[in-house]
C-alpha positions in Angstrom: 101.6 124.7 112.3 102.1 126.1 115.8 98.3 126.2 116.3 98.1 122.5 115.2 100.9 121.6 117.6 98.6 122.5 120.5 96.2 119.6 119.6 98.8 117.1 118.2 101.5 115.2 120.0 104.9 116.5 119.1 108.5 115.4 119.4 111.4 117.3 121.0 113.8 118.4 118.3 117.4 117.5 119.0 119.9 120.4 119.1 122.0 119.1 116.2 119.0 119.2 113.9 118.3 122.9 114.3 120.9 124.0 111.8 119.3 121.8 109.1 115.9 123.1 110.0 117.1 126.7 109.8 118.7 126.1 106.4 115.7 124.2 105.1 113.3 126.9 106.2 115.3 130.1 105.7 116.9 129.0 102.4 114.9 126.2 100.9 111.3 126.9 101.9 111.4 130.8 101.8 113.3 131.0 98.4 111.1 128.2 96.9 107.9 130.0 97.8 109.2 133.5 97.0 110.6 132.6 93.5 107.6 130.4 92.8 105.1 133.2 93.4 107.4 135.6 91.5 107.4 133.2 88.5 103.6 133.3 88.3 103.8 137.0 87.7 105.5 136.5 84.4 105.1 133.0 83.2 102.2 130.9 81.9 100.8 128.9 84.9 100.8 125.7 82.8 104.5 126.2 82.0 105.3 126.7 85.7 103.3 123.6 86.7 105.3 121.5 84.2 108.6 122.8 85.6 107.5 122.1 89.1 107.9 118.3 88.4 111.6 118.8 88.5 112.5 118.4 92.2 113.2 114.6 92.0 115.8 115.2 89.2 117.5 118.0 91.2 117.4 115.8 94.4 119.4 113.1 92.4 121.8 115.7 91.0 122.5 117.2 94.4 123.1 113.7 95.7 125.6 113.0 92.8 127.5 116.3 93.0 127.5 117.1 96.8 126.9 113.7 98.5 128.9 111.6 96.0 126.2 109.1 95.6 126.6 106.4 92.9 124.5 106.7 89.8 123.9 104.7 86.6 123.8 105.6 82.9 120.0 105.0 83.0 119.6 107.6 85.7 121.8 110.1 83.7 119.6 109.3 80.7 116.5 110.1 82.6 117.9 113.3 83.9 118.9 114.4 80.4 115.4 113.6 79.0 113.8 115.6 81.8 116.1 118.6 81.1 115.1 118.4 77.4 111.5 118.8 78.4 112.3 121.8 80.6 114.3 123.3 77.7 111.3 123.0 75.5 109.2 124.9 78.0 111.7 127.7 78.5 112.6 128.4 74.9 109.0 128.5 73.7 107.4 131.9 74.1 103.6 132.1 74.6 101.6 135.2 74.2 99.1 134.8 77.1 97.2 137.2 79.2 99.4 136.8 82.2 102.8 136.1 80.6 104.6 139.4 80.2 108.0 137.8 80.1 107.6 134.0 79.9 111.3 133.1 79.8 112.1 135.1 82.9 109.1 133.4 84.7 110.2 130.0 83.5 113.7 130.5 84.8 112.4 131.7 88.2 110.2 128.6 88.4 113.3 126.4 87.6 115.2 128.2 90.3 112.4 127.7 92.8 112.3 123.9 92.1 116.1 123.8 92.8 115.4 125.5 96.2 112.7 122.9 96.9 115.1 120.1 96.0 117.6 121.6 98.5 114.7 121.7 101.1 114.0 118.0 100.6 117.7 117.0 100.8 118.7 119.1 103.8 115.6 117.9 105.8 115.6 114.3 104.7 116.9 113.1 108.0 114.7 115.2 110.3 111.6 114.2 108.1 112.2 110.6 109.1 112.9 111.2 112.8 110.1 113.6 113.7 106.3 113.9 113.3 105.3 116.4 110.6 104.0 119.2 112.8 107.0 118.8 115.3 109.4 119.7 112.5 107.4 121.9 110.2 106.4 124.4 112.9 110.1 125.2 113.3 110.8 125.1 109.5 108.0 127.6 108.8 109.2 129.8 111.7 112.7 129.9 110.3 111.3 130.7 106.8 109.8 133.9 108.3 113.3 135.3 109.2 114.4 136.3 105.7 110.8 137.5 105.1 111.5 140.3 107.5 113.4 142.2 104.8 110.1 142.5 102.9 108.1 144.1 105.8 108.8 147.7 104.8 107.1 147.2 101.4 104.0 145.5 102.9 102.0 148.7 103.7 102.2 149.7 100.0 100.8 146.4 98.8 97.5 146.8 96.9 95.7 144.1 98.8 95.7 146.3 102.0 94.0 149.1 100.1 91.0 147.1 98.7 87.6 146.2 100.0 87.4 143.2 97.8 87.2 139.9 99.7 88.3 137.6 96.9 92.1 138.2 97.2 91.9 137.3 100.9 89.8 134.2 100.1 92.5 133.1 97.7 95.2 133.7 100.3 93.2 131.6 102.8 92.9 128.8 100.3 96.7 128.8 99.6 97.5 128.9 103.3 95.2 126.0 104.2 95.3 123.6 101.2 98.5 123.7 99.2 100.6 124.9 102.2 99.4 123.5 105.5 97.6 120.3 104.3 100.1 119.4 101.6 103.2 119.8 103.8 101.4 118.1 106.7 100.5 115.0 104.5 103.8 114.7 102.6 105.8 113.5 105.6 103.6 110.5 106.6 103.2 109.7 102.8 107.0 109.3 102.5 107.1 107.0 105.5 104.2 104.8 104.2 105.0 104.5 100.5 108.5 106.0 100.0 109.8 109.2 98.4 110.0 107.7 94.9 106.2 106.9 94.8 105.4 110.2 96.3 107.4 112.0 93.6 105.5 110.0 90.9 102.3 111.5 92.3 103.8 114.9 91.8 103.6 114.3 88.0 99.9 114.9 88.2 100.6 118.5 89.1 100.8 119.8 85.5 97.8 117.8 84.5 95.6 119.2 87.3 97.1 122.7 86.8 96.4 122.5 83.0 92.8 121.4 83.5 92.2 124.1 86.2 93.8 126.9 84.1 91.8 126.1 81.0 88.5 125.8 82.9 89.2 129.2 84.7 90.3 130.9 81.5 93.7 131.8 83.0 95.7 130.1 80.2 95.4 128.2 76.9 97.0 124.8 76.3 99.6 124.6 73.5 100.9 121.4 71.8 104.4 122.2 72.9 103.3 122.2 76.5 101.8 118.8 76.1 105.0 117.5 74.4 107.2 119.0 77.2 104.9 117.4 79.8 105.3 114.0 78.2 109.0 114.3 77.8 109.6 115.4 81.5 107.3 112.7 82.9 109.2 110.1 80.7 112.5 111.4 82.1 111.1 111.1 85.7 110.0 107.5 85.0 113.3 106.5 83.5 115.1 108.0 86.5 112.8 106.3 89.0 113.2 103.0 87.3 117.0 103.3 87.4 116.8 104.3 91.1 114.7 101.2 91.9 117.2 98.9 90.1 120.1 100.4 92.0 118.2 100.0 95.3 117.5 96.3 94.6 121.2 95.7 93.8 122.3 97.4 97.1 
């Protein structure tokens, strides 16, 4: 992000926004990424991708509980349906090659989505005020601060003691595509089509992850996962429909 800011016009961040940026980076972004990666160590990647559709629901819940936003019974119904889908994922154990403790991994994935929802809520204002790189370079810098506690364990990491290039290629892909490009494109997308439509596109995540996992032989699809996916997406659509109705009334 800092390298990109050399070539892209940036905005000056107002002093009162730095606290939000610090909380969004150090709490929301760092914990989201850390717990998400930890969840993949234990859970089925398809299960994790299904749970990753939850941020819109958590954003609405945070708004109701902490920001005292008004809600409708239709929204509450959508949230309940979504949680039923997540419950189906978490209580169902799968014996896969990667999943040594699926329930633990699913719970970590659920916690990571809560952190991402916090990230979206705390940085909602700055996202609208600043260009993507202007804000995100500081957000990612702040997310590095809690990472400092992990530095003592880095020399022992296996990746530093291997001559295989594939792990580094995977890290490069994660750094460029789902990190830099995705965060870079989300901000202008929200300005152009709105956060609700952006969140609907997020429902394609489990579909893409399922196809990729099956093709790569990482995981196998189970009927309960398909059912949970349908239930969660149904909950999201109900919630978004309720949100649009409320917006039209206001």
